[in-house]
Backbone as CSV, one residue per row, in Angstrom:
resi,resn,N_x,N_y,N_z,CA_x,CA_y,CA_z,C_x,C_y,C_z
1,MET,-4.516,-25.625,18.863,-3.577,-26.457,17.852,-2.535,-27.217,18.493
2,VAL,-2.268,-28.485,18.305,-1.299,-29.260,18.653,0.065,-28.715,18.286
3,ILE,1.092,-28.754,19.342,2.322,-28.200,18.873,2.979,-29.014,17.892
4,GLY,3.417,-28.525,16.780,4.093,-29.245,15.798,3.089,-29.249,14.486
5,THR,1.801,-28.949,14.734,0.944,-29.057,13.586,0.534,-27.637,13.052
6,PRO,1.147,-27.102,11.985,0.947,-25.732,11.535,-0.563,-25.614,10.906
7,ALA,-1.074,-24.480,11.312,-2.483,-24.316,10.681,-2.476,-24.104,9.320
8,ALA,-3.571,-24.490,8.575,-3.672,-24.418,7.128,-3.562,-23.024,6.601
9,SER,-4.049,-22.022,7.480,-4.127,-20.723,7.133,-2.752,-20.046,7.164
10,ASP,-1.657,-20.663,7.736,-0.305,-20.208,7.864,0.624,-20.975,6.749
11,LEU,-0.029,-21.670,5.752,0.690,-22.491,4.897,0.353,-21.871,3.503
12,GLY,1.298,-21.826,2.592,1.190,-21.612,1.165,1.903,-22.490,0.235
13,TRP,1.079,-23.289,-0.360,1.846,-24.439,-1.089,1.985,-23.850,-2.750
14,ALA,3.080,-24.386,-3.157,3.405,-24.098,-4.616,3.899,-25.288,-5.222
15,ARG,3.081,-25.867,-6.064,3.526,-27.145,-6.692,3.911,-26.970,-8.212
16,PRO,4.937,-28.025,-8.587,5.207,-27.866,-10.084,4.205,-28.386,-10.861
17,GLY,4.383,-28.047,-12.086,3.324,-28.602,-13.140,3.448,-30.115,-13.361
18,ALA,2.391,-30.608,-13.894,2.431,-32.053,-14.128,3.632,-32.599,-14.935
19,GLY,4.241,-33.505,-14.281,5.389,-34.157,-15.048,6.692,-33.351,-14.726
20,ALA,6.617,-32.356,-13.983,7.860,-31.591,-13.615,8.480,-31.615,-12.361
21,ALA,7.705,-32.391,-11.521,8.097,-32.541,-10.144,9.664,-33.247,-10.023
22,THR,10.448,-32.818,-9.257,11.732,-33.310,-9.106,11.989,-34.235,-7.811
23,GLY,10.763,-34.246,-6.982,10.811,-35.077,-5.857,11.481,-34.298,-4.519
24,THR,11.879,-33.007,-4.830,12.372,-32.234,-3.727,11.195,-31.231,-3.170
25,GLY,11.218,-31.323,-1.917,10.283,-30.507,-1.230,10.974,-29.272,-0.484
26,VAL,10.552,-28.118,-0.495,11.430,-26.987,0.097,10.499,-26.169,1.065
27,LEU,10.780,-26.192,2.273,10.236,-25.156,3.267,10.804,-23.805,3.296
28,VAL,9.891,-22.811,2.906,10.457,-21.411,2.691,9.910,-20.600,3.911
29,LEU,11.001,-20.020,4.446,10.819,-19.399,5.692,11.159,-17.809,5.575
30,SER,10.267,-16.895,5.741,10.604,-15.399,5.606,11.334,-14.922,7.127
31,GLY,11.703,-13.836,7.107,12.282,-13.282,8.245,11.421,-12.453,9.117
32,SER,11.864,-11.419,9.662,10.927,-10.632,10.763,9.815,-10.023,10.073
33,SER,9.602,-9.962,8.777,8.410,-9.472,8.164,7.185,-10.373,8.551
34,GLY,7.367,-11.624,8.906,6.242,-12.373,9.177,5.415,-12.770,8.020
35,ARG,5.695,-12.473,6.795,5.016,-12.681,5.843,4.931,-14.088,5.355
36,LEU,3.943,-14.434,4.588,3.847,-15.694,3.820,4.656,-15.521,2.627
37,ASP,5.756,-16.192,2.375,6.520,-15.891,1.201,6.157,-16.803,-0.122
38,LEU,5.027,-16.534,-0.410,4.415,-17.417,-1.573,5.082,-17.144,-2.776
39,ALA,5.555,-15.828,-3.053,6.344,-15.499,-4.370,7.469,-16.492,-4.448
40,ARG,8.275,-16.433,-3.431,9.595,-17.358,-3.478,9.139,-18.768,-3.633
41,ALA,8.145,-19.182,-2.986,7.791,-20.672,-3.168,7.276,-20.876,-4.625
42,GLU,6.510,-20.041,-5.260,6.216,-20.194,-6.656,7.306,-20.122,-7.514
43,ARG,8.406,-19.425,-7.282,9.650,-19.460,-8.004,10.269,-20.683,-7.973
44,LEU,10.324,-21.345,-6.768,10.995,-22.635,-6.716,10.184,-23.744,-7.308
45,ALA,8.813,-23.650,-7.269,8.118,-24.565,-7.908,8.156,-24.654,-9.453
46,ALA,8.499,-23.375,-10.123,8.776,-23.272,-11.407,9.930,-24.175,-11.874
47,LEU,10.887,-24.463,-10.801,11.944,-25.249,-10.941,11.635,-26.863,-10.846
48,GLY,10.635,-27.006,-10.484,10.104,-28.394,-10.271,10.154,-28.967,-8.857
49,ALA,10.469,-27.993,-7.860,10.253,-28.340,-6.574,8.864,-28.180,-6.058
50,THR,8.486,-28.832,-4.981,7.201,-28.713,-4.261,7.558,-27.787,-3.106
51,ALA,6.937,-26.610,-3.020,7.516,-25.520,-2.107,6.318,-25.431,-1.035
52,LEU,6.646,-25.086,0.175,5.794,-24.873,1.176,6.174,-23.595,1.967
53,ALA,5.576,-22.427,1.853,5.760,-21.270,2.557,5.061,-21.287,3.973
54,PHE,5.677,-20.862,4.862,5.072,-20.957,6.235,5.080,-19.670,7.028
55,ARG,4.020,-19.231,7.427,3.965,-17.971,8.383,4.154,-18.448,9.699
56,TRP,5.320,-18.488,10.207,5.673,-19.010,11.505,5.317,-18.117,12.676
57,PHE,4.877,-16.749,12.370,4.390,-16.090,13.647,3.448,-15.040,12.864
58,GLY,2.660,-14.359,13.768,1.799,-13.514,13.305,0.284,-14.053,12.658
59,GLY,0.188,-15.141,12.698,-1.010,-15.955,12.177,-1.764,-16.621,13.314
60,ALA,-1.841,-18.009,13.070,-2.548,-18.830,14.034,-1.561,-19.324,15.185
61,GLY,-0.284,-19.060,14.802,0.720,-19.518,15.890,1.128,-18.260,16.862
62,PRO,2.291,-18.194,17.274,2.690,-17.103,18.089,2.407,-15.715,17.448
63,ALA,1.875,-14.718,18.191,1.531,-13.506,17.671,2.969,-12.673,17.339
64,VAL,3.964,-12.893,17.886,5.334,-12.359,17.636,6.535,-13.276,17.665
65,PRO,7.684,-13.023,17.189,8.580,-14.055,17.168,9.318,-14.215,18.436
66,ARG,8.658,-14.894,19.229,9.084,-15.091,20.675,8.534,-16.589,21.130
67,GLU,9.580,-17.290,21.728,9.304,-18.690,22.088,8.453,-19.464,21.042
68,VAL,8.794,-19.396,19.822,8.237,-20.096,18.937,8.691,-21.673,18.746
69,PRO,7.872,-22.621,18.909,8.384,-23.958,18.769,8.998,-24.390,17.486
70,LEU,10.001,-25.004,17.533,10.782,-25.342,16.374,10.016,-26.588,15.747
71,GLU,9.187,-27.290,16.732,8.262,-28.313,16.346,7.326,-28.001,15.155
72,SER,7.082,-26.577,15.132,6.102,-26.182,14.060,6.669,-26.276,12.770
73,PHE,8.017,-25.972,12.571,8.762,-26.217,11.259,8.877,-27.657,11.039
74,ALA,9.172,-28.484,12.078,9.308,-29.939,11.953,7.980,-30.355,11.234
75,GLY,6.760,-29.844,11.735,5.542,-30.225,11.188,5.289,-29.919,9.715
76,CYS,5.826,-28.780,9.248,5.923,-28.563,7.975,6.734,-29.619,7.115
77,LEU,7.834,-29.994,7.602,8.589,-31.094,6.982,7.734,-32.539,6.972
78,ASP,6.941,-32.587,7.870,6.015,-33.768,8.143,5.087,-33.800,6.602
79,LEU,4.449,-32.618,6.462,3.605,-32.384,5.264,4.480,-32.569,4.019
80,LEU,5.614,-31.949,3.904,6.226,-32.095,2.599,6.767,-33.523,2.446
81,GLU,7.079,-34.205,3.505,7.554,-35.772,3.436,6.370,-36.560,2.788
82,ARG,5.184,-36.135,2.819,4.111,-36.952,2.316,4.174,-36.882,0.850
83,GLU,4.702,-35.998,0.310,4.840,-35.784,-1.188,6.338,-35.889,-1.651
84,CYS,7.029,-35.721,-1.103,8.615,-35.720,-1.437,9.523,-36.552,-0.840
85,ASP,10.632,-37.141,-1.541,11.382,-37.942,-1.046,12.706,-37.261,-0.707
86,ARG,12.805,-35.856,-0.772,14.055,-35.133,-0.524,13.696,-33.744,0.029
87,LEU,14.184,-33.162,1.158,13.776,-32.092,1.979,14.730,-31.027,2.030
88,VAL,14.451,-29.769,1.673,15.309,-28.698,1.906,14.714,-27.648,2.669
89,VAL,15.350,-26.755,3.436,14.782,-25.880,4.208,15.427,-24.493,3.795
90,LEU,14.914,-23.518,3.374,15.344,-22.222,2.933,14.796,-21.058,3.772
91,GLY,15.504,-20.325,4.434,15.149,-19.202,5.329,16.123,-17.926,5.204
92,LEU,15.402,-16.848,5.447,16.129,-15.644,5.206,16.102,-14.976,6.756
93,SER,17.214,-14.502,7.310,17.375,-13.678,8.387,16.798,-14.428,9.579
94,TYR,15.690,-13.915,10.246,15.074,-14.638,11.326,14.674,-16.284,10.853
95,GLY,14.400,-16.207,9.538,13.948,-17.714,8.972,15.222,-18.485,8.797
96,ALA,16.418,-17.833,8.335,17.581,-18.594,8.603,18.105,-19.106,9.871
97,GLU,17.758,-18.270,10.827,18.155,-18.629,12.365,17.137,-19.993,12.606
98,ALA,15.873,-19.842,12.262,14.986,-21.037,12.396,15.566,-22.293,11.699
99,ALA,15.904,-22.134,10.417,16.380,-23.323,9.609,17.660,-23.863,10.313
100,LEU,18.560,-23.077,10.655,19.677,-23.509,11.366,19.443,-24.204,12.583
101,SER,18.689,-23.683,13.484,18.135,-24.098,14.752,17.520,-25.518,14.650
102,LEU,16.586,-25.562,13.703,15.900,-26.774,13.390,16.941,-27.943,12.903
103,ALA,17.936,-27.678,12.001,18.676,-28.619,11.224,19.387,-29.362,12.281
104,CYS,19.982,-28.687,13.287,20.804,-29.471,14.263,20.015,-30.364,15.224
105,ARG,18.681,-30.391,14.976,17.786,-31.322,15.702,16.979,-32.271,15.035
106,ASP,16.664,-31.843,13.841,15.825,-32.659,12.911,16.771,-33.039,11.739
107,PRO,17.164,-34.322,11.671,18.069,-34.841,10.581,17.589,-34.829,9.156
108,ARG,16.365,-34.519,8.983,15.650,-34.887,7.723,16.138,-34.042,6.440
109,PRO,16.271,-32.677,6.718,16.743,-31.970,5.469,17.930,-32.460,4.867
110,ALA,17.975,-32.587,3.588,19.115,-33.005,2.768,19.992,-31.728,2.680
111,ALA,19.494,-30.603,2.682,20.208,-29.304,2.558,19.497,-28.164,3.223
112,VAL,20.301,-27.135,3.657,19.747,-26.045,4.177,20.278,-24.899,3.746
113,ILE,19.589,-23.923,3.303,19.953,-22.681,2.521,19.590,-21.608,3.434
114,ALA,20.690,-20.691,4.111,20.507,-19.891,5.001,20.945,-18.479,4.395
115,LEU,20.032,-17.629,4.259,20.326,-16.322,3.605,20.366,-15.261,4.913
116,ALA,21.593,-14.524,4.786,21.747,-13.635,6.168,21.700,-14.420,7.371
117,PRO,22.570,-15.223,7.457,22.487,-16.191,8.736,23.024,-15.611,9.932
118,THR,22.764,-16.257,11.049,23.336,-16.016,12.343,23.931,-17.118,12.993
119,HIS,24.921,-17.041,13.771,25.423,-18.201,14.336,25.102,-18.489,15.707
120,VAL,24.361,-17.474,16.386,23.676,-17.682,17.566,22.155,-17.490,17.541
121,GLY,21.563,-17.967,18.764,20.058,-17.655,18.688,20.194,-16.407,19.616
122,TRP,18.877,-15.566,19.257,18.796,-14.108,19.679,17.519,-14.114,20.585
123,GLU,17.516,-13.119,21.403,16.248,-13.015,21.989,15.051,-12.837,21.176
124,GLY,13.815,-13.167,21.565,12.669,-12.833,20.841,11.929,-11.444,21.073
125,HIS,11.050,-11.120,20.463,10.238,-9.881,20.563,10.042,-9.625,22.017
126,ARG,10.360,-8.459,22.431,10.183,-8.133,23.802,9.034,-7.215,23.957
127,ASP,8.062,-7.252,24.751,6.882,-6.229,25.201,7.761,-5.359,26.070
128,ASP,7.157,-4.060,25.965,7.610,-2.890,26.786,7.741,-3.316,28.324
129,GLY,9.055,-3.188,28.851,9.160,-3.462,30.333,9.282,-4.845,30.578
130,ALA,9.127,-5.825,29.550,9.054,-7.337,29.898,10.580,-7.702,29.966
131,ARG,10.737,-8.852,30.400,12.084,-9.591,30.498,12.393,-10.202,29.282
132,ALA,13.792,-10.177,29.015,14.150,-10.914,27.712,13.737,-12.566,27.637
133,ARG,13.131,-12.932,26.658,12.786,-14.322,26.463,13.439,-14.910,25.201
134,SER,13.522,-16.151,24.953,14.066,-16.731,23.934,13.220,-16.637,22.690
135,LYS,13.819,-16.651,21.428,13.000,-16.624,20.230,12.360,-18.101,20.050
136,TRP,12.930,-19.093,20.553,12.695,-20.396,20.138,12.514,-21.357,21.283
137,THR,11.665,-22.354,21.078,11.635,-23.528,22.123,11.751,-24.830,21.461
138,TRP,12.194,-25.909,22.209,12.201,-27.102,21.751,11.748,-28.236,22.889
139,ASP,10.882,-28.991,22.438,10.247,-29.819,23.546,9.900,-29.118,24.772
140,GLY,9.308,-27.709,24.201,8.848,-27.040,25.522,9.820,-26.057,26.195
141,VAL,11.130,-26.433,25.827,12.188,-25.619,26.584,12.611,-24.496,25.720
142,PRO,12.769,-23.112,26.469,13.274,-22.170,25.646,14.752,-22.420,25.401
143,LEU,15.259,-22.147,24.125,16.621,-22.304,23.846,17.614,-21.068,24.325
144,PRO,18.699,-21.273,24.693,19.552,-20.255,25.212,19.754,-19.335,24.129
145,PHE,19.953,-18.018,24.436,19.915,-16.830,23.394,20.740,-15.873,23.992
146,VAL,21.127,-14.982,23.100,21.846,-13.706,23.342,20.834,-12.589,23.614
147,PRO,20.928,-11.815,24.645,19.945,-10.888,24.833,20.525,-9.684,24.123
148,LEU,19.621,-8.771,23.790,20.059,-7.418,23.085,20.413,-6.487,24.082
149,ALA,21.454,-5.697,23.730,22.022,-4.853,24.704,21.047,-3.750,25.104
150,GLU,20.998,-3.587,26.555,20.063,-2.626,27.008,20.580,-1.102,26.779
151,GLY,19.462,-0.285,26.519,20.005,1.104,26.473,20.481,1.567,25.132
152,TRP,20.536,0.625,24.178,21.045,1.008,22.831,20.204,2.137,22.095
153,VAL,20.759,3.139,21.502,20.007,4.208,20.975,20.652,4.374,19.549
154,PRO,20.183,4.111,18.408,20.585,4.478,17.012,21.254,5.748,16.848
155,ASP,22.330,5.818,16.258,22.780,7.282,15.756,22.786,7.446,14.492
156,THR,21.959,6.684,13.755,21.753,6.924,12.408,20.135,6.883,12.122
157,ASP,19.751,7.518,10.945,18.450,7.540,10.578,18.294,7.358,8.950
158,PRO,17.685,6.229,8.690,17.146,5.117,9.558,18.204,4.294,10.244
159,PRO,17.702,3.593,11.278,18.778,2.980,12.262,19.340,1.710,11.549
160,GLN,20.631,1.499,12.027,21.415,0.425,11.491,21.380,-0.549,12.772
161,PHE,20.730,-1.609,12.793,20.651,-2.586,13.831,21.831,-3.334,13.932
162,VAL,22.628,-3.461,12.924,23.877,-4.191,13.086,24.691,-3.740,14.089
163,ASP,24.626,-2.393,14.426,25.462,-1.857,15.599,24.857,-2.537,16.996
164,LEU,23.556,-2.548,16.990,23.093,-3.214,18.178,23.278,-4.640,18.298
165,TYR,23.240,-5.448,17.309,23.789,-6.928,17.409,25.211,-7.016,17.665
166,ARG,25.957,-6.320,16.976,27.474,-6.228,17.378,27.665,-5.925,18.845
167,ARG,27.012,-4.856,19.434,27.295,-4.541,20.879,26.866,-5.714,21.732
168,SER,25.625,-6.326,21.283,25.112,-7.391,22.268,26.159,-8.455,22.185
169,LEU,26.747,-8.843,21.049,27.676,-10.088,21.018,29.003,-9.601,21.990
170,ASP,29.438,-8.403,21.780,30.568,-7.893,22.558,30.424,-7.916,24.107
171,GLN,29.221,-7.572,24.502,28.851,-7.473,25.900,28.390,-8.687,26.485
172,ALA,28.078,-9.760,25.720,27.568,-11.022,26.373,28.742,-11.835,26.957
173,PRO,28.583,-12.515,28.069,29.545,-13.277,28.600,29.937,-14.373,27.821
174,ALA,31.323,-14.978,27.936,31.634,-15.903,26.934,30.922,-17.112,27.308
175,GLU,30.358,-17.497,28.466,29.624,-18.652,28.672,28.128,-18.737,28.093
176,LEU,27.731,-17.378,28.039,26.306,-17.279,27.331,26.549,-17.367,25.886
177,LEU,27.637,-16.753,25.338,27.789,-16.843,23.890,28.019,-18.453,23.446
178,THR,28.557,-19.218,24.363,28.828,-20.613,24.117,27.502,-21.300,24.092
179,ALA,26.608,-21.001,25.170,25.223,-21.722,25.314,24.432,-21.356,24.089
180,ALA,24.374,-20.025,23.593,23.516,-19.638,22.566,23.961,-20.017,21.130
181,ARG,25.193,-20.425,20.976,25.430,-20.757,19.756,24.876,-21.862,19.035
182,ILE,24.382,-21.722,17.916,23.642,-22.729,17.185,24.548,-23.855,16.728
183,PRO,24.455,-25.202,17.283,25.454,-26.092,17.063,25.327,-26.871,15.737
184,ILE,25.434,-26.032,14.657,25.042,-26.718,13.258,26.107,-27.454,12.843
185,GLU,27.158,-27.688,13.566,28.183,-28.683,12.999,27.570,-30.193,13.395
186,ARG,26.357,-30.233,14.119,25.817,-31.545,14.231,25.063,-31.804,12.919
187,TYR,24.754,-30.926,12.194,23.876,-31.247,10.842,24.901,-31.743,9.938
188,ALA,24.487,-32.900,9.324,25.285,-33.719,8.446,25.009,-33.366,6.807
189,GLY,23.895,-32.552,6.664,23.765,-32.307,5.228,24.404,-31.204,4.567
190,ASP,23.993,-30.824,3.437,24.559,-29.761,2.791,24.146,-28.420,3.338
191,LEU,25.095,-27.545,3.466,24.692,-26.098,3.906,25.320,-25.026,3.108
192,LEU,24.357,-24.190,2.602,24.745,-22.861,1.972,24.318,-21.805,2.688
193,LEU,25.476,-20.864,2.956,25.213,-19.445,3.571,25.421,-18.425,2.514
194,VAL,24.591,-17.580,2.594,24.616,-16.383,1.657,24.589,-15.085,2.536
195,ALA,25.511,-14.240,2.293,25.582,-13.090,3.210,26.318,-11.881,2.524
196,GLY,25.918,-10.752,2.942,26.334,-9.480,2.244,27.435,-8.873,3.244
197,GLY,28.391,-8.158,2.832,29.489,-7.711,3.550,28.949,-6.367,4.115
198,ASP,27.827,-5.734,3.519,27.445,-4.356,4.011,26.045,-4.569,4.705
199,ASP,25.817,-5.829,5.333,24.535,-5.972,5.832,24.511,-5.090,7.197
200,ARG,23.419,-4.218,7.294,23.257,-3.347,8.237,21.951,-3.731,9.204
201,VAL,21.613,-4.939,9.000,20.476,-5.470,10.032,21.388,-6.236,11.131
202,TRP,22.053,-7.225,10.634,23.104,-7.937,11.576,24.310,-8.462,10.941
203,PRO,25.359,-8.824,11.673,26.603,-9.193,11.210,26.532,-10.507,10.469
204,ALA,25.927,-10.552,9.231,25.630,-11.875,8.699,27.064,-12.666,8.258
205,VAL,28.058,-11.832,7.739,29.298,-12.359,7.166,30.019,-13.003,8.377
206,ALA,30.246,-12.374,9.508,30.740,-12.812,10.548,30.287,-13.997,10.995
207,SER,28.825,-14.169,11.174,28.148,-15.335,11.447,28.420,-16.479,10.511
208,ALA,28.475,-16.225,9.164,28.743,-17.083,8.309,30.060,-17.812,8.409
209,ARG,31.146,-16.819,8.719,32.432,-17.503,8.882,32.534,-18.197,10.275
210,ALA,31.705,-17.815,11.201,31.777,-18.527,12.462,31.248,-19.990,12.352
211,ILE,30.170,-19.999,11.474,29.491,-21.325,11.204,30.511,-22.113,10.376
212,GLU,31.136,-21.606,9.357,31.975,-22.374,8.467,33.123,-22.848,9.326
213,GLN,33.670,-22.171,10.194,34.804,-22.590,11.160,34.350,-23.749,11.983
214,ALA,33.274,-23.655,12.694,32.838,-24.655,13.422,32.551,-25.964,12.832
215,ARG,32.002,-25.955,11.646,31.757,-27.189,10.790,33.159,-27.777,10.300
216,ALA,33.941,-26.876,9.852,35.188,-27.503,9.531,35.919,-28.108,10.566
217,ALA,35.985,-27.562,11.663,36.515,-28.306,12.899,35.977,-29.626,13.225
218,ALA,34.567,-29.857,12.671,33.907,-31.091,13.027,34.037,-32.001,11.719
219,GLY,34.836,-31.470,10.613,34.996,-32.263,9.385,33.779,-32.103,8.580
220,ARG,33.060,-31.086,8.462,31.918,-31.016,7.634,32.180,-29.654,6.818
221,ALA,31.872,-29.906,5.455,31.934,-28.794,4.594,30.725,-27.909,4.442
222,THR,31.011,-26.540,4.139,30.057,-25.469,3.954,30.173,-24.628,2.998
223,THR,29.157,-24.452,2.117,29.400,-23.379,0.970,28.942,-22.169,1.460
224,VAL,29.849,-21.097,1.217,29.715,-19.742,1.561,29.715,-18.845,0.379
225,VAL,28.600,-18.071,0.168,28.683,-17.155,-0.869,28.458,-15.568,-0.272
226,ILE,29.574,-14.934,-0.519,29.557,-13.441,-0.046,29.801,-12.610,-1.173
227,ASP,28.952,-11.319,-0.939,29.032,-10.269,-1.767,29.541,-9.028,-0.860
228,PRO,30.815,-8.474,-0.898,31.166,-7.550,0.193,30.354,-6.427,-0.061
229,ALA,29.849,-5.942,-1.029,28.961,-4.769,-1.230,27.565,-4.899,-1.093
230,ALA,27.073,-6.092,-0.777,25.546,-6.481,-0.766,25.306,-6.248,0.833
231,GLY,23.864,-5.912,0.818,23.462,-5.818,2.269,22.556,-7.187,2.896
232,HIS,21.407,-6.847,3.496,20.765,-8.052,3.946,19.759,-8.616,3.061
233,PRO,19.082,-8.068,2.193,18.088,-8.809,1.263,18.953,-9.616,0.095
234,VAL,18.187,-10.643,-0.193,18.526,-11.537,-1.250,17.573,-11.689,-2.392
235,THR,17.748,-11.508,-3.587,16.645,-11.673,-4.609,17.405,-12.696,-5.600
236,PHE,16.597,-13.703,-5.804,17.015,-14.645,-6.882,16.602,-14.373,-8.337
237,PRO,17.204,-14.958,-9.213,16.855,-14.624,-10.628,15.335,-15.117,-10.729
238,GLY,14.555,-14.000,-11.374,13.127,-14.258,-11.616,12.305,-13.640,-10.476
239,GLU,12.938,-13.413,-9.480,11.976,-12.695,-8.355,11.899,-11.309,-8.424
240,VAL,11.051,-10.620,-7.971,10.723,-9.098,-7.864,11.605,-8.669,-6.681
241,PRO,12.324,-7.747,-7.089,13.191,-6.991,-6.068,12.551,-6.579,-4.948
242,PRO,12.916,-6.452,-3.731,12.187,-6.007,-2.614,12.050,-4.482,-2.549
243,ASP,11.047,-3.932,-1.832,10.808,-2.606,-1.966,11.967,-1.952,-1.004
244,PRO,12.701,-1.000,-1.469,13.883,-0.549,-0.678,13.435,0.391,0.440
245,ARG,12.141,0.830,0.383,11.677,1.751,1.511,11.477,0.844,2.736
246,ARG,12.393,0.967,3.776,12.204,0.336,4.990,12.363,1.489,6.122
247,PRO,11.790,0.914,7.227,11.984,1.834,8.508,13.419,1.661,9.199
248,TYR,14.203,0.804,8.561,15.561,0.622,9.103,16.490,0.309,7.876
249,ALA,17.801,0.549,8.091,18.726,0.331,6.902,19.167,-1.161,6.700
250,VAL,19.137,-1.518,5.483,19.472,-2.826,5.222,20.879,-3.048,4.567
251,GLY,21.462,-1.932,4.092,22.760,-1.854,3.564,22.734,-2.319,1.911
252,GLY,23.913,-2.328,1.426,23.964,-2.672,-0.020,23.915,-1.522,-0.989
253,ASP,24.689,-1.723,-2.144,24.579,-0.789,-3.309,23.451,-1.044,-4.143
254,PRO,23.072,-0.179,-5.075,22.018,-0.483,-6.018,22.116,-1.789,-6.793
255,GLY,20.958,-2.618,-6.742,21.223,-3.816,-7.390,21.889,-4.935,-6.652
256,ALA,22.237,-4.711,-5.278,22.848,-5.613,-4.600,22.022,-6.830,-4.343
257,PRO,20.709,-6.715,-3.904,20.004,-8.052,-3.624,19.932,-8.841,-4.742
258,GLU,19.896,-8.373,-6.191,19.959,-9.171,-7.202,21.151,-9.848,-7.673
259,ARG,22.279,-9.040,-7.325,23.464,-9.651,-7.549,23.961,-10.726,-6.702
260,LEU,23.662,-10.581,-5.293,24.026,-11.507,-4.323,23.138,-12.811,-4.631
261,GLY,21.802,-12.711,-5.005,21.067,-13.877,-5.452,21.507,-14.402,-6.587
262,ALA,22.084,-13.776,-7.578,22.484,-14.416,-8.749,23.934,-15.256,-8.519
263,ALA,24.572,-14.531,-7.600,25.888,-15.353,-7.214,25.528,-16.744,-6.545
264,ALA,24.628,-16.734,-5.721,24.147,-17.913,-5.049,23.333,-18.820,-5.656
265,TRP,22.770,-18.439,-7.086,21.711,-19.170,-7.570,22.208,-20.487,-8.106
266,PRO,23.545,-20.731,-8.700,24.016,-21.936,-9.104,24.019,-22.921,-8.075
267,GLU,24.426,-22.468,-6.761,24.465,-23.374,-5.519,23.103,-23.586,-5.118
268,VAL,22.127,-22.666,-5.153,20.731,-23.003,-4.836,20.240,-24.237,-5.872
269,LEU,20.459,-23.930,-7.061,20.056,-25.041,-7.979,20.779,-26.350,-7.907
270,ARG,21.861,-26.402,-7.471,22.606,-27.677,-7.053,21.825,-28.407,-5.931
271,LEU,21.508,-27.645,-4.859,20.929,-28.169,-3.699,19.473,-28.645,-3.927
272,LEU,18.799,-27.850,-4.846,17.458,-28.215,-5.163,17.357,-29.607,-6.124
273,GLY,18.496,-29.922,-6.661,18.659,-31.165,-7.387,18.054,-30.996,-8.936
């Protein structure tokens, strides 16, 4: 497969009904689950968007989230561009990391919606005993990344990985943090960040504030929606809530994913046009 050309088996299209199309195309990216988030794509199609869900690892492309070419996401935009005159990228967690990393290199998205975002690139999946490698590449070159702290052992059951990510940020040299920072202030479009203050996967609120500050310094506005009691998942109105049974802690009180999604929904609708 040519880099930048996503396999048809990794794509899930959801198109609006006849006469309902708004002209907006949305690329839908899931997180570390690696799933094809067709349900979310269908929810957006019900609003008139042409939505394309992309399984960016675990299918015909990379087996794990490691050195994934950002060109594969750009290839999805190529497909949407054939049908739509306005492009949006929506990603959750790892998918938000991809969306932000792409947007500062590909100027086509009119808007980016990053759910549980990160302000830096992180190391990719590491095989036992292997060296740390980047999660992303661009033009064949691995992007700078923050490695996960060696020797971390969770002290909770289920584990709260936010402690690992915080420790990794604290231990990383300043020059590495600077290199790994996603330069999203280069992106001139609309940016919506959605985060929970009780996120126990990674420090999404701190990342959202860092992104907001960097863009403000560059004269760019950012919309930030935060629920202090919400965790990592985000459920929009009309979507089925996620299964709360996970092998790791996600945070949030009962109903938090739906509450955070409802708070962000007016901004999502605005960006979808």
